[in-house]
Structure formats: C-alpha cells, structure tokens
N, C-alpha and C positions, 0 to 999 in steps of 0.2 A: 318525329325524326328517322322514328326505327321505320317506320312504313315507307316513306319515299328512299330511304336504305331499300329498302327491299323489294319497291317498285322497282329500283334501280337497276339493282341485284339478277331478278324474275327478266327485266328489259334485257338484258344483256348478254344472260345463259340463255336465252331461246333465240335471242339474232344467233350463236356463235353455235350452238347446234344445229341451227337450220340452213343458214351455211355449211357447215361441218356436211351434211344434208346435200345440202343441190351440189357437192363440188365431187363428191364423192358416190352416193348412191346412182347405181343404173337402171336400175326397173323402178319407171315410174311410180305405180301402185304403191312398194316401198317406203319413196321415199315419200310418199305425199299420204302415207297412214301414220311411220314417225314426227313430218311433222306437225299430225293435228295431234299422235300424241303429247308432243312437247310444247304445245301450243294450249292444253285444254289442263295439262298438268304440269306446271311450266319444273320443278323439281323433279319429283319423280317418275316425269319423263323423260328430264336429261337425262336421270340418272340410268337409268332403266337405257337409255338409249346407249349412255358410255360402254355395258354392261353386255348389256343381247345387238346389240346393233351397228355393232362399228368391225368389219374384218381384219384384224392384228397377227389373225394365220399369214394370212399373203406377206405384209411385212415382214413377219419373220422366216417364212421360205426363203422374199430375197435377201433380206440381212445374212440370210448362212448360205445360202450362194455365194453372193455376193461376198461374202469372208473368207470362206473352204470350199476354191473350187474343186475340191477333193470329195465338199458333204454329196457330191451327186455326181456319180460316176460317169465316166463319158464314153458313150454308145460312138466312137470314130473304132476302134477295138476290132466295132461288128460292119463294120463301112462295104468289108468286101464280101458280105456273107446278103448283102441289099441282092433285092431282084424287083425287078422292070415285071409289072403286072398288065396285060393287055385282054382284051374284052369290055365285057358287061360292067365288073364291077373295078376296072384299070381306074376310071373318077373315083371313086371309094380310096380306092389304096393309093391315089393321090394325096387327098388331100386328109386322110390319115395320118399319112407320113409329116406332113406340112405342118399340124396340129398337133404333134407328139414329138415330131425332132426322131423318133425313132425306126428306123429299118424295117423293112418288113425279110419276114430269113423265114430261108424256106430248110428242106431238111426235119420236122420234128416230126416223132410219134406225141400224139396225143391219145392216150385212152382214158376212156368218163368211166368214173365211176358210180354207182347210185345207193346211198345211204349211208352209216359208219358203217354198217354192217362189210360193204364193197372197199370206203374206204380206208377207216379204218388198221386196218391191216399188211397193205401197203407204207404205210405214213409210216406205219409201229416199224416195221422190221428194215426201212428205207436207214431211217436214225440209226435201230441197233448194230446197221451196217456199217455207221459212216466214220469213216477212216481223218477228214481233216477238219472238217465245221458244218454247224445245224443254226436255219436259222429260221426263226417258228413265230409268225405273228397274227392271234386270233381273234375276235372282236371281243365272242364269246369264250371260256376256256376253262369250264369248271373242275373243286376238287371232287367229284362224285369215282364210279370206281374205273370209269376209260382215261377219264379226267389223269385217277394215281397210275395208270396204267400210261400213258405221254411222260409221267416226271419220271417214274423210275429208269423209263427210256434214254429222257433225256441228261438224268443225274448222272447214268451210265454210259455215256457218252461225253459227257464231261469228266469225269472220271479216271477213265480209260487215256486225257486229252486231248479228246475232240475241244472243237471252240464254241461253244454253245449261245448261242443267245435268246431269248422268248422276252416276244411286246405282247402285248397283252389290255387292249382296251381299259383306259379309266373308266369307265361309268361299265359297258357291255361287259364284265371282268369282274361286276363290284367296285359300286363307288366308297363305300362307307367299310367295309369290310372285302379285301382279296384273299381269298382263303387261298388260290394255284400262284398266285403274286407270293405270299407270304410262304406257302410249304417249299417253295422254288429258290427263293434267296437264303430260306434254312438248310439246305444241302449246299447250297453254292453256287446254284446256278447261276450265273447272268439274265438278271429280271431284269424290266423295267415297264409300271405303267402309261399309256398314252394319254396325253396333258392329262392328269392328273395333279389336283391342286384343289384343297377343303380350308383353300384365303377366298373368301370374299370378291375383293379385286381380281380374281382368275375366274370368277364363277362366269364370261360370257364364251369360258373352253364347255361347259358342259354342257353347250349346245353343239359339239364337232367331234364326232363321231370316228375312229381307224374300223372301220366295216372290212378289211381286207381280210384274206386266210389264205396264209401265205406259205409254203414248207418247202424249203431247197436245202439239198444233202450234197456238202462234197461239191458247187455249181455241179452236179451232172442231171440229178433229175430233181422233179418239184416239182409240188402240188400246188390248187389254185380253185376255186371257187362260192359256191355259198355253205358249207358247212362251214360251225363250228366246234367243239369239239368238246360232248357232253351227251352223256346214256338218253337223254332225249329222242335222240336220231341212229342209235341203234334200233330202227325198225320191229326188225324178226324177235328183241326181245319181248316183243311187244308192253311199254316201258306205258307210263300211265297218259305221258300226252306224247305222242310217237313226235318227231317232226320226222318228212323223207328229205329229201336232195341229192343234189349234183355235184358231185366233185370229178377235178381234170388231174391229172398224173401225168406228168412234161415228160419230154425227151429231149434234149436237141439244143442246138443255139437259143430258140427262142428260151431257156432257162438261166440266162445271165441278164434275158431285160428284166426276171421275174427276179435276181437274185439284187438287181442291180433296185428293184424298186423298195425292198427290203429294208439292205443298207442305206436306201434315205431316212424310209419311216424312223432305224434304231438310231441313225443321225439325227437326225430332225428332235426328235424324246431326251437323247442324250449326250448330245453333242462324242460321241467317239467313230470313226471312219475304220470302218472294219477295212480288212486286208483286204484287195481281190486277189490275190494266190489265194489266197482261202478258204476264199467264199466264191471262186468262181471259177471252171477250169477252161484250155483252147473249144471254144466250139466245135460238134463234131459233127454231123448228119446220121440222124437214127430212124428219120420211116424219111414224109415225101409231101408235106403236110406244110401248107406257105402260116406265113400265123406272125402276127405283134402282140403283144402289153401296152394298151389303154388304158392310165390312169386319170384320173380323177378326184379332185375333192377343193378348198374354198384359200388354197393358196395358190402357186401357177398352175394349176392343172384344171381351174377354175367352168366346166360343164363339159371337157370331151370328151365321155364315156354318150353323155348323149347330143353332142352333134354328130359322132359317127353316128347313129343310130335314127338318130334326121335322115342322116344323106344314105342309109345305104336301103332307108324308105319309100327313098327318092329315090332308086336305081332297081326299083323289082319292078318285076317284072308279068311275074304271077302268083307270088303266093311270096306272102307275111307271114311267120308264128311265131307268138308270146310267149310266153311263160313266165308267171310273176304272184311270190304272196302277198304281194297287195300294188296294189292297181290305183295309183293317188300323180295321176301324168297331168303335165299344165296345160294350156292351151293351145301354145304352138305343136306340141307333140300328141294333142287331139288332132289338130286341126291337118296335119297329116300323114292322120293315120285316115282319119276322113276321106283326107284328097286319092289318096290311095286305093280306096274299095272302091272310090266314086269314080278312076278311072280304068274299074274292071281289077282288080289286083284282088285276089284271096287273099283278104285281112283274118286272122284267127287269135286271138289273144283268150289264152287260157289261166285263170283266178281260182286260187281254194274257195269250197266252196261255202268252210265257214275258216275263217284263218286263226293267228292266236291275238292279235286283236284288234277286239268287237268293234273299236273306234275306228278302227280304220277300214273296218266291213261298209259300214255303216256310211263314212267319208266315199269308201268310194263307189256303193248306191248310186248316191246322188250325181259325183264324178264322171261314170259312166254311158252313162245314158244317152250322153248326142251323139256317141257314136253311132248306135242302134237304126237310123235314117242313113247312116252312109249303104251300107251296109255291111259292116264289118259285122262279126261275127264271136258275141263272146261266150267264152265256156264256163262252166263249174267245175274242178277239178273234184271226186270223191276224197273222205277222208281213207289215209292218216293226211295227215293237213301236209299240203309241199310246202317246200320250201327255196324249188329251185329255183335263176335266173339265167335263161333263157331267148337266145331271136334267135329263126332262119329265116332269110332269104332265097324266094327259089330252088331250097336243096342247094344252094352248094358255095354261098357265105352262113355261117354260123359265129355268134359273139355269144360270151358266158360269161362269169366272175361273180361278185359280190355286189352286182348294184341292184338294189330295184328302180321296180318301177314310179318310183313317188319325187317329190321335191325335195324331201331332208337331204336321198341316197344318191337326184341329181348335180343339187347343188352344196348338203354343207358336209356331208360326208366323206371320208377319207374312202375309198373305191378302184379296185383294181378288174378290168376284163380282158379277154381277152379274145380277138378275129384272127379265125381262120378261111380260109379260104382251098377246101379242100371239099369235095362230094360227098364221097364217101361217108364223111363225119357228121359232116349237112343236112344229109338222107338221113344216119337212126335217130340224128335231134326232132331230127325232123316227126319221124314220129313214132320218137318220144312223147315229145309234145302232143302232136293228133291220140296217143292211147289214152290220155288225160280229159280230152273232151268228154267226161262225162251227161253232163246236161245243160241247155245250148240257154243262156239269158234272154227273155224277148221281151221285147216294149210290156206285154202281159204283166210280165212278174215283175218289175220296176214301177207299174199304173197303181197293182192292188194290194200293194201294201195299206197297210195305215196307214190315215193323215197324220196320227200321232208320228207312228215311225220316218215318213217322206220329212217332217217339219224335224226330225230331231238329227236326220243325214243331212241335211239342208246345214245345219247349224255344224255337224262336226265337219260336212267339208271348208267351212270359214278356216278353221283348222290344222286346212292340210299340207301352210309348211312347217310343224311343227309337230308334228304326226310322227 
C-alpha cells in the first residue's frame, strides 16, 4: 500500500514539475536538463528545481511595480532631454531606447578613472561634500583600510544630516558574516543586504547577486563601473593580490538614470521609496556626451545588456574591442563575434593571462577556441589581474559598467552598464584596451595543452551557467 502511495506521489510530483517546466522555461537546453533531473530523481530533482529552477525574482519585481508605481521612478521628467541620433548607430540608439524605455540624454561629462588609486579619492570627496543625499551600492565592500575610510565618510555625512543609504550584496560582501554591514549599522547608517537570507526556502536567492557598483551624491554626480571597495584595488600600494579596474565619474542628466537604478535596488530590497527631491536634481548639461544607462537582471530587465552588445556588434564596420575579466559567452554571442570577424571587422578580445578564479580560466580556454578560425584575435593581458569591463565599436560607441561576458553576469546577476556616443571617449577606451594586448592567444597555445588539461577545461565549461 505504501509502495503504491509513493508511486502515485512520485508520478504526480514529476508531472507537476514537468508541466511547470514546459510552460515556464524558454531555454530548451535548460528545460530538457531540468526534466531529466526530475524524471531520474523525482523527489530530490523536484526539490532542486523548486529551489534553483524557478525565477521568483521576475514575479517579485512585477508585483512591486504593480503595487507601488513609485517604486520604479518615472523617466518622463527626462523626455525633453531625449535626443535623436543619426548615422551608423541610429538603429542601435532606437533599439536600446525601446528595450530599456530610457531616453538617450545629452550634455554629460564622463571621466574615466583607473584603479582604486584613481577612483576612490574623488568618490570619498564627493561623499565628504554631500549636502542632501548619498546612495551607495556595491557588490564587494570590505571592512579593510579603504573600507573604513568610506565608512567614516558615510558616517560623518549621516551625522551632519545627509540622507545616506548603503546597499551591499548578500553574498559578495559576506554571506555568513558581513563586517561592513554590521559596522555601518552600529554607526546608525541605514544599510541593507541585497537578497540575503539564511533560511532554506530562500536558498534560490543564493544564485542571484547584485553585481552593480553605484555611487550617487546629491543627484548631481555619479560613479559606476567595475570597481568594488577593497584594498586589493589600490594597485599602487602593491597589495598581495592586486586587482586593476576601470570606473567612471558621470556628471549631467544621465546621473538621474543612475540614481533611479540605485533607488529601485534599494526599494526592491527594503520596500522603502527614496525621496526624489533628495536623491536627484534637475538635470543640467555639463558636457557633450550622449549617454544612457542599460540595466540587466533576472527581473524585468532580462538580457538587455546582452541584446545591446549584440546589436552593436551587428552594426560594426571596422572594429570591435572587448575587455573582460572572464570570457564565458554563450553560443549566440560567440556566433555574432564570428560573423563580424568573417565580414572583415577587426575583432579583438582582451582577457587576463590569469584571473582570480582558476575554474573560470579553465572554462574560458575550452569556450574561446571556436572564435579563432573566424579571424577574431584573442589577447592575454599581463599581470596585475584586470577586472575592467569595456567595449568599443568603431572608435565611436562605447559600453562599460559592471557586466562581465559570462552567462551568469548576462542572465542571473543584476548589472548596470552605460552606453556613450562620444568619439573622444571611445577613442581613449579603445587605446586603453589596445595597450593591454600583451600576448596573442593562438591555436598552437590551445592545441598544445596537455590532454588532462583539455579534459579539465572541457569539464569546467559544462558549469559555465553557474561559474
């Protein structure tokens, strides 16, 4: 009798899960994989699917937007700053506008900052001179020497009446212990941990991380890019494991889009709506750059950064330069790069000679080989490990921010990038990427790996969506 009951339970469980997969999963490989796991291991597979296979974040985001229209600030106030673009990149500007529902805004000044040595001082000065508000989001925020400098600046700002909000990732800044979170809380600074929970039924959120790095002060100046807050980023001080990176200071109307993204992340985490009068100012033109924020994540922004990059590659006529710390792109991204190279576009991809995650290097070695026959060039950047995420097309359009070129970053993480239509900025970033083309990776390098290394790399590649 018990056996019959268990068989009926098993059949009902598998049927329910398979039907849910068929109706909800768009990716066929993922759908087939989950169905196979659930059929072969009905009970364990079903539990794993419920925990890791269901995207609850999309439902949560839509619920928050639907029940609280102020949760995601309106962009209608910026409509007068929208600019039409003509020429080669006009289709890209049109597509990204429809994709993101954000306008392309003019009158911005974008300053490129290198490493913590170049980026931390202006960030700290901005916090120290804040009059109304500071909102800071960081994936990694360590309680080390530079972390404590930021804490002091944030604490002092809070003490003098500035409205301060700090959001750190629930994993990147410490899952079991988060020293920086507790230090800020003890100082009275409002701080939250993005999607953090120790309870088993919240375990799916372990796989979803807020990888954005945003600082907005008084709604007038913003910082974004790939830089975390940690001593390892102060390369000139020669830390044990130095991490070089690129960050950007933004001034002008685009800062409001940056502030709105940070406000949404805070609301998503805490359900507190930030006062737009405190956290944003009327946009004023400070320069000549056309720019727009592009966000991506498993909520309502799924794959928008990847779509933007794919469209830009499609429009490339002369060159595509990419710099990324981890290159684990999916098949459609690889195909687009191959097609660009085959039609005569010079495609250059710069990756570290050795990253800070060996498993990612192994998977990259197995994943990158198909690009070489098309004529795309792969370059290895010498130490120190460079964490920059940059893309330049035809020395005219640039794309930069927090997103890596891997499946996790493009599909699972909450990311933020900025597109800029500025030949001067694009030319300088193009030159920066080219300066890191230290050694070219060839077929010979890949083919002459030991057999065991090839097997290891191929095995690591199977875990690309989770690395």
